[in-house]
C-alpha positions in Angstrom: -60.2 20.0 1.0 -57.4 21.1 -1.4 -59.6 24.0 -2.8 -60.3 25.0 0.8 -56.6 25.5 1.5 -56.1 27.5 -1.6 -58.5 30.2 -0.2 -56.6 30.6 3.0 -54.4 33.6 1.9 -57.3 35.4 0.3 -59.6 35.0 3.3 -56.8 36.3 5.5 -56.6 39.4 3.4 -60.4 39.7 3.6 -60.2 39.6 7.4 -57.7 42.4 7.4 -59.9 44.5 5.2 -62.9 44.0 7.4 -60.9 45.0 10.5 -61.6 41.8 12.4 -59.2 41.1 15.3 -59.8 38.4 17.9 -62.4 35.8 18.6 -61.5 34.9 22.2 -64.0 37.2 24.0 -65.5 39.6 21.6 -67.4 37.2 19.5 -70.4 35.4 20.9 -70.2 32.2 18.8 -70.3 28.6 19.6 -66.9 27.0 20.4 -66.0 24.0 18.2 -63.5 22.7 20.7 -60.6 23.8 22.8 -56.9 23.8 21.9 -54.2 23.8 24.6 -50.8 25.4 24.2 -47.7 24.8 26.4 -44.9 27.2 25.9 -42.1 29.0 27.8 -43.4 32.5 28.3 -39.9 33.8 29.2 -38.1 32.6 26.0 -38.1 34.4 22.7 -39.3 31.4 20.7 -42.1 30.8 23.3 -43.3 34.4 23.0 -43.3 34.1 19.2 -45.3 30.9 19.4 -48.0 32.3 21.7 -48.6 35.3 19.5 -48.6 33.2 16.4 -51.2 30.7 17.7 -53.5 33.5 18.8 -53.3 35.1 15.3 -53.9 31.7 13.7 -57.1 31.2 15.7 -58.3 34.7 14.7 -57.5 34.2 11.0 -59.2 30.8 11.0 -62.3 32.3 12.4 -62.4 34.8 9.6 -61.7 32.0 7.2 -64.3 29.4 8.3 -66.5 31.3 10.9 -65.5 28.5 13.3 -64.2 29.5 16.7 -62.0 27.5 19.1 -61.2 28.0 22.7 -57.5 28.6 23.4 -55.9 27.6 26.7 -52.2 28.6 27.1 -49.9 27.3 29.9 -46.4 28.4 30.8 -43.9 25.6 31.3 -41.1 27.8 32.5 -38.8 25.5 30.5 -39.3 22.9 33.2 -40.3 19.3 32.1 -42.3 18.8 35.3 -44.2 22.0 34.9 -45.0 21.1 31.3 -46.3 17.7 32.5 -48.5 19.4 35.1 -49.8 21.8 32.5 -50.7 19.0 30.2 -52.6 17.2 33.0 -54.5 20.4 33.8 -55.4 21.0 30.1 -56.7 17.5 29.6 -58.5 16.9 32.9 -59.7 20.4 33.7 -60.0 22.3 30.4 -61.0 19.3 28.3 -58.8 20.3 25.4 -59.0 18.3 22.2 -55.3 18.6 21.4 -52.1 20.3 22.6 -49.5 22.3 20.8 -46.0 22.3 22.2 -43.7 22.1 24.1 -40.4 23.2 22.5 -37.8 20.9 24.1 -37.5 17.1 23.9 -37.4 16.7 27.7 -40.7 18.5 28.1 -42.2 16.6 25.1 -41.5 13.2 26.5 -43.6 13.8 29.7 -46.4 15.6 27.8 -46.5 12.9 25.1 -46.8 10.2 27.8 -49.8 11.9 29.4 -51.5 12.7 26.1 -51.2 9.2 24.8 -52.7 7.8 28.0 -55.6 10.1 27.5 -55.8 9.6 23.7 -55.2 13.3 23.1 -53.0 14.3 20.1 -50.0 16.5 20.9 -48.3 18.5 18.1 -44.7 18.8 19.3 -42.6 21.8 18.3 -39.3 20.0 19.3 -37.2 19.6 16.2 -35.3 16.4 17.1 -37.9 13.6 17.8 -36.4 10.1 17.7 -37.7 7.5 15.2 -39.0 5.3 18.0 -41.0 8.1 19.7 -44.2 7.6 17.8 -44.2 3.8 18.5 -44.0 4.5 22.3 -46.4 7.4 22.2 -49.0 6.9 19.4 -50.6 10.3 19.8 -47.4 12.2 19.4 -47.1 14.2 16.1 -44.0 16.2 15.2 -45.1 19.5 13.6 -41.5 20.8 13.5 -39.4 19.4 10.7 -36.4 17.3 11.5 -33.2 19.5 11.5 -30.6 16.7 11.3 -29.8 17.5 7.7 -28.4 20.8 8.7 -25.4 18.8 9.9 -24.7 17.9 6.2 -24.6 21.6 5.5 -22.0 22.1 8.3 -19.9 19.3 6.7 -20.3 21.0 3.3 -19.1 24.3 4.6 -16.0 22.7 6.2 -15.2 20.8 3.1 -15.6 24.0 1.0 -12.8 25.8 2.9 -10.7 22.6 3.3 -11.0 22.6 7.1 -10.4 19.0 8.0 -10.0 19.4 11.7 -12.8 20.8 13.9 -13.8 21.2 17.6 -17.4 20.4 18.5 -19.3 22.2 21.3 -22.8 21.0 22.1 -25.5 21.2 24.8 -25.2 18.5 27.3 -28.5 19.4 29.0 -30.7 18.3 26.1 -30.8 14.8 24.6 -31.8 16.2 21.2 -28.5 18.0 21.0 -26.8 14.7 21.7 -28.6 13.2 18.7 -27.6 16.2 16.6 -24.0 15.5 17.5 -24.3 11.9 16.4 -25.5 13.0 13.0 -22.8 15.6 12.8 -20.2 13.0 13.6 -21.4 10.8 10.8 -21.6 13.6 8.2 -18.1 14.9 9.2 -16.7 11.4 8.6 -18.2 11.2 5.2 -16.7 14.6 4.4 -13.3 13.5 5.7 -13.3 15.9 8.6 -11.7 14.9 11.8 -13.0 15.9 15.2 -10.1 17.2 17.4 -12.0 17.9 20.6 -15.6 17.6 21.9 -16.9 19.9 24.6 -20.3 19.1 26.1 -21.5 22.1 28.1 -23.7 21.5 31.1 -24.9 24.4 33.2 -21.4 25.4 34.2 -20.1 28.4 36.0 -18.2 31.0 33.9 -14.9 30.0 35.5 -15.4 26.3 34.5 -16.4 27.3 30.9 -13.3 29.6 30.7 -11.0 26.7 31.7 -12.5 24.5 29.0 -12.2 27.2 26.3 -8.6 27.9 27.4 -7.8 24.2 26.8 -9.3 24.4 23.3 -7.4 27.7 22.6 -4.1 26.0 23.5 -4.7 23.4 20.8 -3.9 23.6 17.1 -7.5 23.6 15.8 -9.2 27.0 15.3 -12.5 25.8 13.8 -15.5 25.4 16.1 -19.0 24.0 15.4 -21.5 25.1 18.0 -25.0 23.5 18.7 -26.3 25.2 21.8 -29.4 26.7 23.2 -29.6 30.5 23.2 -28.7 31.1 26.9 -25.7 28.7 26.7 -24.6 30.2 23.4 -24.7 33.8 24.7 -22.5 32.8 27.7 -20.1 30.9 25.4 -19.4 33.7 23.0 -19.1 36.3 25.7 -16.4 34.1 27.4 -14.8 33.4 24.1 -14.5 37.1 23.3 -12.9 37.7 26.7 -10.3 35.0 26.0 -9.5 36.5 22.6 -11.1 33.6 20.7 -13.2 35.9 18.4 -10.1 37.3 16.7 -8.4 36.7 13.4 -7.7 33.1 12.6 -10.7 31.6 14.4 -13.8 30.1 12.7 -17.2 29.7 14.4 -20.1 27.8 12.8 -23.4 27.7 14.6 -26.6 25.8 14.0 -30.3 26.0 14.8 -32.0 26.9 17.1 -29.4 29.6 17.8 -29.3 31.0 14.3 -33.1 31.4 14.2 -33.0 33.7 17.2 -30.0 35.9 16.2 -32.5 38.5 15.0 -33.8 38.9 18.5 -30.5 39.6 20.2 -29.5 43.0 21.4 -26.4 44.9 20.2 -24.2 44.0 23.1 -24.7 40.2 22.5 -24.3 40.6 18.8 -21.0 42.4 19.3 -19.6 39.2 20.9 -20.6 37.1 17.9 -19.1 39.1 15.0 -17.9 36.9 12.1 -19.8 33.7 13.0 -21.4 31.7 10.1 -24.7 30.0 10.8 -27.0 27.5 9.3 -30.6 28.7 9.7 -33.9 27.0 9.1 -35.4 28.4 5.9 -39.0 29.5 5.4 -40.2 31.5 2.4 -40.7 35.1 3.5 -42.8 35.9 0.4 -46.4 35.4 -0.8 -49.8 36.9 0.1 -50.1 34.9 3.3 -46.8 36.1 4.7 -47.4 39.6 3.6 -50.6 39.6 5.6 -49.0 37.9 8.6 -45.8 40.0 8.9 -47.2 43.4 9.8 -49.9 42.0 12.1 -47.4 39.9 14.0 -45.0 42.8 14.5 -47.8 45.0 15.8 -49.2 42.3 18.2 -45.8 41.1 19.3 -44.8 44.6 20.3 -48.1 45.1 22.1 -47.8 41.9 24.2 -44.0 42.1 24.6 -43.0 45.8 24.8 -39.6 45.0 26.4 -38.5 43.1 23.3 -36.4 45.3 21.0 -37.0 43.3 17.8 -40.5 42.3 16.8 -39.5 40.4 13.6 -41.2 37.0 13.2 -39.0 33.9 13.0 -39.3 30.3 12.1 -40.8 29.5 15.6 -43.8 31.9 14.9 -44.3 30.4 11.5 -44.3 26.8 12.8 -46.7 27.6 15.7 -49.1 29.4 13.3 -49.1 26.3 11.0 -49.6 24.0 13.9 -52.7 25.9 15.0 -54.1 25.9 11.5 -53.5 22.1 11.2 -55.4 21.4 14.3 -58.3 23.7 13.4 -58.7 22.2 9.9 -58.7 18.7 11.4 -61.1 19.5 14.2 -63.9 20.9 12.0 -63.8 17.8 9.8 -64.7 15.4 12.5 -67.6 15.1 14.9 -66.0 13.0 17.6 -63.0 14.8 18.8 -62.0 12.2 21.4 -61.4 9.2 19.2 -58.7 8.2 16.8 -60.4 10.1 14.0 -58.9 13.5 15.0 -55.4 12.0 14.9 -56.1 10.6 11.4 -57.4 13.9 10.2 -54.3 15.6 11.5 -52.0 13.2 9.6 -54.0 13.7 6.4 -53.3 17.4 6.2 -51.5 18.5 3.0 -51.1 22.2 2.4 -48.5 25.0 2.2 -48.2 27.1 5.3 -46.0 29.9 6.5 -43.1 27.6 7.4 -43.4 25.5 4.2 -45.1 22.3 3.1 -47.3 20.7 5.8 -47.3 17.0 5.0 -46.8 14.1 7.5 -45.0 10.8 7.1 -44.9 8.4 10.0 -46.5 11.1 12.2 -43.6 13.4 11.5 -43.4 16.5 9.3 -41.2 15.9 6.2 -37.7 17.0 7.0 -36.3 20.2 5.7 -34.0 20.1 2.7 -33.1 23.8 2.4 -31.2 26.0 4.9 -30.1 29.6 4.9 -26.4 30.5 5.3 -26.0 33.6 7.4 -23.0 35.7 8.5 -23.2 37.9 11.6 -21.7 41.3 10.9 -22.4 44.7 12.4 -25.7 45.0 14.3 -27.4 42.2 12.4 -26.8 39.1 10.3 -26.4 39.0 6.5 -27.9 36.3 4.3 -25.0 34.8 2.2 -27.0 32.1 0.4 -28.6 28.8 0.7 -27.7 25.1 1.0 -30.0 22.4 -0.4 -29.5 18.7 0.4 -28.3 16.8 -2.6 -27.7 20.0 -4.7 -25.3 22.2 -2.8 -25.0 26.0 -2.4 -26.9 28.6 -4.3 -27.4 32.4 -4.1 -31.2 32.1 -4.6 -34.0 29.5 -4.3 -36.2 28.5 -7.2 -36.1 27.3 -10.7 -33.4 29.7 -11.7 -31.0 28.7 -8.9 -27.5 27.7 -9.9 -26.0 25.2 -7.5 -22.3 24.7 -6.6 -20.6 22.3 -4.3 -18.4 25.0 -2.7 -19.6 27.8 -0.4 -16.8 30.0 -1.8 -19.0 30.7 -4.8 -21.6 32.5 -2.6 -19.4 35.5 -2.1 -17.3 37.2 0.5 -17.6 36.1 4.2 -16.6 38.3 7.1 -14.7 36.1 9.6 -13.9 36.9 13.2 -11.4 39.7 13.6 -12.8 41.2 10.3 -10.3 39.5 7.9 -11.5 39.2 4.3 -9.2 36.3 3.7 -10.2 32.7 4.5 -8.7 31.6 7.9 -6.4 28.7 7.8 -8.3 27.0 10.6 -5.4 25.9 12.7 -2.2 27.2 14.2 1.2 25.6 15.1 3.4 27.0 17.8 6.7 27.8 16.1 8.7 27.4 19.3 8.0 23.6 19.3 9.4 21.9 16.1 7.7 18.9 14.8 9.2 15.6 16.1 9.7 13.4 13.1 10.3 9.7 13.8 12.9 8.0 11.4 13.3 4.2 11.3 16.8 3.1 12.1 16.1 -0.5 11.0 15.2 0.6 7.5 15.9 -2.2 5.1 16.6 0.2 2.2 19.6 2.3 3.2 19.1 4.2 -0.1 15.8 5.5 1.3 16.7 6.0 5.0 20.3 5.8 6.3 20.7 6.8 9.9 24.4 7.3 10.8 25.0 7.5 14.6 28.4 8.6 15.7 28.8 7.5 19.3 32.2 9.3 19.8 30.9 12.7 18.8 27.3 11.9 19.9 25.8 13.0 16.6 23.2 11.5 14.3 23.1 12.1 10.6 20.0 11.4 8.4 20.5 10.6 4.7 18.6 9.0 1.9 15.9 9.5 -0.7 13.0 9.9 1.8 15.0 12.4 3.9 15.6 14.6 0.8 12.0 14.3 -0.3 10.6 15.2 3.1 12.9 18.3 3.2 11.8 19.3 -0.3 8.1 18.9 0.8 8.5 21.1 3.9 10.1 23.8 1.7 7.0 23.9 -0.5 4.5 24.5 2.4 2.9 27.9 2.3 4.3 28.6 5.8 7.4 27.9 7.8 7.1 24.6 9.8 10.1 23.7 11.9 10.9 20.1 12.4 13.5 17.8 13.9 14.4 14.2 13.1 14.6 11.5 15.8 15.9 8.0 15.3 13.6 5.1 16.3 15.1 1.6 16.7 12.1 -0.7 16.5 9.6 -2.2 14.0 7.6 -0.1 11.5 4.3 -1.0 13.3 5.6 0.3 16.6 6.9 3.4 14.8 3.4 4.2 13.6 2.0 3.6 17.0 4.3 6.4 18.4 2.2 8.9 16.5 -0.9 7.7 18.3 0.9 7.8 21.6 2.0 11.4 20.8 5.7 10.5 21.1 6.1 11.8 17.5 4.3 14.4 15.5 4.9 12.5 12.3 6.9 9.5 11.0 8.3 8.9 7.6 9.2 6.0 5.3 6.3 3.8 6.3 4.0 1.7 4.1 0.3 2.5 3.9 -1.6 -0.4 5.4 -5.3 -0.5 6.5 -4.7 -1.6 10.1 -2.3 1.2 10.7 -5.0 3.7 10.2 -6.2 3.2 13.7 -3.0 4.8 14.9 -2.3 7.5 12.2 -3.4 9.1 9.0 -1.2 8.9 5.9 -0.3 11.3 3.1 -0.6 10.2 -0.4 2.2 7.7 -1.4 5.4 9.1 -2.9 6.5 5.7 -4.4 4.8 3.2 -6.7 2.6 1.0 -4.6 2.8 -2.8 -4.7 4.6 -6.0 -3.8 6.5 -8.0 -6.6 8.2 -11.3 -6.8 11.9 -11.4 -7.7 13.5 -14.6 -9.0 16.8 -15.7 -10.6 17.4 -15.7 -14.3 18.1 -18.7 -16.5 19.0 -19.3 -20.1 16.2 -20.1 -22.5 18.5 -22.7 -24.1 18.4 -25.8 -21.8 20.4 -28.2 -24.0 23.4 -26.4 -25.6 24.7 -29.6 -27.2 21.8 -29.4 -29.7 22.1 -25.7 -30.2 22.9 -26.1 -33.9 19.4 -27.4 -34.3 17.7 -24.4 -32.7 17.9 -21.9 -35.7 15.3 -23.9 -37.5 12.1 -25.6 -36.3 11.5 -29.2 -36.8 9.1 -28.5 -39.6 11.8 -26.5 -41.3 14.3 -29.3 -41.0 11.9 -31.8 -42.4 11.1 -29.4 -45.3 14.8 -28.9 -46.1 15.3 -32.7 -46.1 12.3 -33.2 -48.4 13.6 -30.6 -50.8 17.1 -32.2 -50.8 15.6 -35.6 -51.7 13.2 -34.2 -54.3 15.8 -32.0 -56.1 18.3 -34.9 -56.0 15.8 -37.2 -57.6 15.1 -34.6 -60.3 18.8 -34.0 -61.1 19.4 -37.8 -61.2 16.6 -38.2 -63.7 17.9 -35.4 -65.9 21.6 -36.3 -65.8 21.5 -40.1 -65.9 21.8 -40.2 -69.8 24.6 -37.7 -70.0 26.8 -38.7 -67.1 28.3 -42.3 -67.0 29.2 -41.8 -63.4 25.6 -41.8 -62.4 25.1 -45.3 -63.8 25.9 -48.3 -61.8 24.3 -50.0 -58.8 21.3 -48.5 -57.0 23.5 -47.6 -54.1 25.9 -45.7 -56.3 23.1 -43.9 -58.1 21.5 -42.9 -54.7 24.8 -41.5 -53.4 25.3 -39.5 -56.6 21.8 -38.2 -56.4 22.3 -37.1 -52.8 25.6 -35.4 -53.7 24.0 -33.5 -56.6 21.2 -32.2 -54.2 23.5 -31.3 -51.3 26.2 -29.6 -53.4 24.4 -26.2 -53.6 24.3 -26.1 -49.8 28.1 -26.3 -49.7 29.5 -24.8 -52.8 28.8 -23.8 -56.4 29.7 -26.8 -58.5 27.5 -26.7 -61.6 30.2 -27.4 -64.2 29.6 -31.2 -64.1 26.0 -30.8 -65.2 25.3 -31.4 -68.9 21.5 -30.8 -69.3 20.2 -27.3 -69.5 17.2 -28.4 -67.5 19.5 -29.6 -64.8 21.3 -26.3 -64.7 18.0 -24.4 -64.4 17.0 -26.6 -61.5 20.4 -26.2 -60.0 20.3 -22.4 -60.3 16.9 -22.1 -58.5 17.9 -24.6 -55.8 21.3 -22.8 -55.4 19.4 -19.5 -54.8 17.2 -21.1 -52.2 20.1 -22.9 -50.6 22.0 -19.6 -50.4 19.2 -17.9 -48.5 18.7 -21.0 -46.2 22.4 -21.2 -45.3 22.8 -17.4 -44.7 19.7 -17.3 -42.5 20.9 -20.4 -40.6 24.3 -18.8 -40.0 22.8 -15.5 -38.8 20.3 -17.1 -36.5 22.9 -19.4 -35.0 25.3 -16.6 -34.5 22.6 -14.6 -32.7 21.9 -17.5 -30.4 25.6 -18.0 -29.6 26.4 -14.3 -29.0 23.2 -12.8 -27.5 22.2 -14.7 -24.3 18.4 -15.2 -24.0 17.3 -15.3 -20.5 14.0 -16.0 -18.7 12.7 -16.3 -15.1 13.3 -19.5 -13.3 9.8 -19.3 -11.9 6.9 -17.8 -13.9 4.1 -17.4 -11.3 3.3 -17.7 -7.6 1.3 -20.9 -8.1 4.4 -22.6 -9.3 6.1 -21.6 -6.1 3.3 -22.9 -3.9 2.8 -26.2 -5.8 6.5 -26.9 -5.7 6.8 -26.2 -1.9 9.7 -23.8 -2.6 10.8 -21.5 0.2 10.4 -17.7 -0.3 12.0 -14.7 1.3 10.5 -11.5 2.7 11.7 -8.4 4.5 12.3 -8.6 8.3 10.5 -6.1 10.5 7.9 -5.3 7.8 4.3 -6.1 7.1 5.3 -8.6 4.4 5.3 -11.5 6.8 1.6 -11.2 7.3 0.9 -10.4 3.7 2.9 -13.4 2.3 1.3 -15.8 4.8 -2.3 -14.6 5.0 -2.8 -13.1 1.5 -0.5 -15.1 -0.7 -1.1 -18.2 1.3 2.5 -19.5 1.9 3.1 -21.8 4.8 5.2 -20.2 7.6 7.7 -23.1 7.3 8.5 -22.1 3.7 9.1 -18.4 4.6 12.5 -16.9 5.4 13.1 -13.3 6.5 16.1 -11.2 5.5 17.3 -7.7 6.3 19.7 -6.4 3.7 19.3 -6.7 -0.1 22.6 -8.5 -0.2 21.2 -11.2 1.9 18.4 -11.8 -0.6 20.9 -12.1 -3.4 23.1 -14.6 -1.6 20.0 -16.7 -0.5 18.8 -16.8 -4.1 22.2 -17.7 -5.4 22.6 -20.5 -2.9 19.0 -21.6 -3.7 18.0 -21.3 -0.1 14.9 -19.6 -1.5 13.3 -19.7 -4.9 11.9 -16.2 -4.9 11.9 -13.0 -2.8 8.8 -10.8 -2.2 9.8 -7.1 -2.1 8.0 -3.9 -2.2 8.3 -2.0 -5.5 10.8 0.6 -4.2 13.0 -2.2 -2.8 12.6 -4.2 -6.0 13.8 -1.3 -8.1 17.0 -0.9 -6.1 17.6 -4.7 -6.0 17.2 -5.2 -9.8 19.3 -2.1 -10.5 22.1 -3.6 -8.5 21.7 -7.2 -9.7 20.3 -6.7 -13.2 22.2 -9.6 -14.7 21.1 -12.2 -12.1 17.5 -11.6 -11.2 14.3 -10.4 -12.7 10.7 -9.5 -11.6 8.2 -12.3 -12.3 4.5 -12.5 -12.1 2.0 -9.6 -11.4 2.4 -6.7 -9.0 0.2 -7.0 -5.9 -1.3 -3.6 -5.2 -0.9 -2.3 -1.7 -0.2 1.1 -0.1 3.2 2.5 -1.0 5.6 4.6 1.1 4.1 7.7 2.7 4.4 10.1 5.7 2.2 9.4 8.7 0.6 12.2 10.8 -1.9 12.1 13.7 -5.5 11.4 12.6 -7.1 14.6 11.5 -3.9 16.5 11.4 -4.3 19.9 9.7 -0.9 19.5 8.0 -2.0 16.6 5.7 -3.8 18.7 3.0 -0.9 21.0 2.6 1.7 18.2 2.7 -0.4 16.3 0.0 -0.4 19.4 -2.2 3.3 19.8 -1.8 3.9 16.2 -2.7 1.7 16.6 -5.8 3.7 19.7 -6.8 7.0 17.7 -6.5 5.6 14.9 -8.6 4.2 17.2 -11.3 7.4 19.2 -11.5 9.5 16.0 -11.9 11.4 16.5 -8.6 10.4 13.1 -7.2 11.6 11.4 -10.5 14.8 13.3 -10.3 15.5 12.2 -6.8 14.6 8.6 -7.7 16.9 8.5 -10.7 19.7 10.0 -8.7 19.3 7.2 -6.1 19.1 4.4 -8.7 22.1 5.8 -10.7 24.3 5.1 -7.6 23.5 1.4 -7.9 25.9 0.0 -10.5 24.9 -3.4 -11.9 27.3 -6.0 -10.5 29.1 -8.3 -12.9 29.0 -11.7 -11.2 29.9 -13.7 -14.3 26.6 -15.5 -14.2 25.0 -13.6 -17.0 27.7 -11.1 -18.0 29.7 -11.1 -21.2 29.1 -14.0 -23.6 31.7 -16.7 -22.8 34.0 -18.1 -25.4 32.5 -20.9 -27.4 33.5 -24.4 -26.2 33.1 -27.9 -27.7 30.0 -28.2 -25.5 28.0 -26.5 -28.1 29.2 -28.6 -31.0 30.1 -32.1 -29.6 27.2 -33.7 -31.4 28.5 -32.3 -34.7 32.0 -33.4 -34.0 30.9 -36.9 -33.1 28.7 -37.0 -36.2 31.5 -36.0 -38.6 34.1 -38.1 -36.8 31.8 -41.0 -36.7 31.1 -40.7 -40.4 34.8 -40.5 -41.2 35.6 -43.4 -39.0 32.8 -45.5 -40.5 34.1 -44.7 -44.0 37.7 -45.7 -43.0 36.5 -49.0 -41.5 34.5 -49.7 -44.7 37.5 -48.9 -46.8 39.8 -51.2 -44.8 37.3 -53.9 -44.9 37.0 -53.7 -48.7 40.8 -53.7 -49.0 41.3 -56.9 -46.9 38.4 -58.8 -48.4 38.3 -57.7 -52.0 38.6 -60.2 -54.9 41.9 -61.4 -56.4 41.6 -59.2 -59.5 41.5 -56.2 -57.4 44.5 -57.5 -55.4 46.5 -58.0 -58.7 45.6 -54.5 -59.8 46.8 -53.2 -56.5 50.1 -55.1 -56.8 50.5 -54.0 -60.4 49.8 -50.4 -59.4 52.4 -50.8 -56.6 55.0 -52.1 -59.1 54.3 -49.3 -61.6 54.7 -46.8 -58.9 58.0 -48.4 -57.9 59.3 -48.5 -61.5 58.3 -44.9 -62.0 60.4 -44.0 -59.0 63.5 -46.0 -60.3 63.1 -44.3 -63.7 63.0 -40.9 -62.1 66.2 -41.6 -60.3 68.0 -42.8 -63.5 66.8 -39.7 -65.3 68.2 -37.6 -62.6 71.7 -39.2 -63.1 71.7 -38.7 -66.8 70.9 -35.0 -66.4 73.9 -34.7 -64.2 76.2 -36.3 -66.8 75.0 -34.0 -69.5 75.7 -31.0 -67.3 79.4 -32.0 -66.9 80.1 -32.0 -70.8 78.4 -29.1 -72.3 80.5 -28.7 -75.5 80.0 -32.3 -76.7 76.4 -32.1 -75.9 76.1 -28.9 -78.0 77.7 -30.4 -81.0 75.8 -33.5 -80.8 72.6 -31.5 -80.7 73.4 -29.3 -83.6 74.2 -32.0 -86.1 70.7 -33.4 -86.5 69.3 -30.0 -86.8 71.3 -29.5 -90.0 70.1 -32.7 -91.6 
C-alpha cells in the first residue's frame, strides 16, 4: 500500500497530461461505492471543500481507474439540516461514508446518525473532544486538532512581554469554548493574566459596540480573538469605528479566521490592518500541490464566479485528503457496510496535501507547526513559523533556526502602522495610582506615617517610601501616584487591592495565600525569618578563670614536668649541696623548690653541677615560654569578653517550653505556630522593637522571631545584648503588591533590578542602619574593672598556705624539745647582750667626742713606737 501512495503525485500529473476531467457523468464505468458530503454551500470553506472533493474523485479515477458516486448536501450551517442530510444520504442514497460537516454542533448530530447506521463519518471539525469517539464509534476526525495553536498565542505574548490580555471568543460554538479553556491554561503557564473575557453571541451591532467600549475604557490594549468569520468581520468593523484599530492596540487572531483571510475583499481587509494571526500550516510545495493548485483555481472560479479570490486554503487541502482517504479504504474491502471499512480508514498512512495522514484513537495526529501572518495592505504577509517544542523560525525544514522569541522573525506592522512594539496597556494620567501604606508598621525605619490632626496633613517617611519613589522615577513613562494611610492588618491591606480600593500597596511580605488577592513584585529585602536571643559570656565560672588559659591536659603535663625535672636536679645536686641531704620530707621539698624556681625567677647560682645547670637552662627556656603564654592568654580572657547565644537552636526552645515573641499584626503568628510548631500558650506578640528588647531582658521570652529586615535593625540597635541564632527560615521578603495581572509589574521589577544593580538599594539600607546607634546598656559594654571574684580561689590558696605554715611553725615552737628551747633562750640572751653592748659603745663614742686633744695625743703615741 505504501508504494501505491508514492505513485499518487505522478499519476495526477499523468491525468493532467491526458486531459481527463471528471468521472461523474462522462465515464461509463462501474461505481465502487457512493460517498456523501455535507457542507455549507454559502461559506468560503464549504465552497473550497466541495470543489476539492470533486477534484479528488477525478484524480483518484485517473490513479486507480476506480469510480465512486458523489452525493453533496448543503447544511446551510444548520445542525438540524445537517442531520436531515445525513439521514437522506444513508437511507436514500446508500452512501458508504460521509465527509463533513465543518462545525462541532453539526458533527454531533451527524455522528449520532452515522453510528446508529454503522456508517463512518470523517469530520472536518477541528475541535473534537476526547470522549467523542467513545460515544460515537464511527466518528473519525480528519481535521487535525488545533488546540496547540493556543501555545503559539502564549509564545507571542511572552515574546513581547505582554502579561495582560483580553480574550474574545465565539459563544455560539462549543468548540470555541474548548479552545478558550486550552488558551487559559497556556496563558497561565506563560505567566499571562486575563483581564477581561468577552463571549460574543449573535448580538446586534449596538450591543457589541457597548461591550467593546467597556474594553476600550480599561487599561489592557492586547486582544486575542477566536471567532468564526462572520463574527470576526463584524467585530473588526465595529472596533475600527470605535478607534480600537489605532496605535497602541494589539490584535492576535487564530484559526479558522486566519485561514480565510485570503478570501476577504479589500473593504474587510482594511478594517483588519496590523493584526497578527496564527494560521494552520500545510506545505504549498511538491508535485502534488503544483498539480492541484492551477486546477483548483480554474474550477473554483468556474463554480464560484462571484468569489474574488480563487486561492486554495487549508480547508480545500483537508477535504481533498479526506476524499482520498475514503477512496483508498473503500477499494481495499469487499464489504463496505461492516466494521472493515472503518478499520481500513484508520490504517491509512500517507502524505497528502494538508500534511501527514495518520490516525491515533480515530483522530488525525495534531498539528505541531503553524504559520505566523501579519495583515498589511491588501493581503497578509507571512512572518514566519512556530513549532511546538521548538519555537519560532523563519523557514521550515532541516535548516531552520529556532528561537524562543518572535522578535527574531523580523519587523511586524501593528495597528495604526507603528513600527515600534506597542506597550500593550495604557494608564489614564488624570487618575493617580492609589498606594496603600500601613500605619501599623512595626518598623518605623521602613514606614513612618506622621499624621498631624491640627493641620490635617499626613507625612510618609522611611526606607520603603524612598525606595518606591526611586522605583517610580526609573519607569520608562510618567506614572502619577498618591499615598493613602491604612490603619489595619497587613492581610487586610493586601485584600484592599483585590477589592479595588487601592491600585497598589507597599511594605508587605510575600506569602503564598496572599496571591489570591494580589500579585507581588520581586522582593527588595533579604527574605527569611530569624531567631534573636540574648548574649551570655562563654566563661560560666569566673572564680576558676585562672585555670582557663590551659587545658587540663596541659596542666597535668606541666605538673609532670615539674616533678620529673625536680627529681633530675635532686639526683644531680645531692652530692654537692649539703642542704639537700636530710629527711625524705626535706629532700622532697628541696626537689620541688629546684623544679619550680624557673617558673618564678632565675636562680641558677646555687647549682654546682654543670649537668644541673644544663638541665636548668633548658627548663628555664620552656618555663619562660609557658609563663608568657599563660599571661597573654589570661590577659586576653580578662580584657576581651567572649560571648555566645543563650539558646543555640529552635529545638532547645521547644524542649525547654520557653516562651517566644513574634510581631503583632503580621503573618508570623501563623508561621511560628503552624510551621515552627510552638504552642500558642508559649507565644507572645509585641509591636515595637523596644518591647522585644525589654521582654528579653526581663526573661519574659527566651527568643524573638523577626523577619530579616527587622532583625537587622534590632541587632544594629542592640548589638551588645542580642544576637541571631540558628538558621534563617526562607520566606517571601518585603515587596510591592499590585492587582493580579497588572501591566505595571514587569516595568516595576525591572526598575527594582536596576536599583539593586546600581547599589541604590544598598545605599538606602546603609543610610537607614547608620541611624541606629548601638545602645550601651552596661550588660556587655566595656570590660569591667577586675574584682576579687576572678581571683578568690588563688587568694584563699595562698592565704591558706601561709596560715597553715604559721600554724605549723607555732606548733613546733610550743612543742619542740628542751634543747631547742635552751638554744632559743640563749639566742634571746645573746640578742639582749648585744643590745646592751651597743648602748655602752654609743656612750663611749660620746665621751671621746668631748675631749678631742687628749684623744689625739693618746692616739699618736703608739704610732711612734
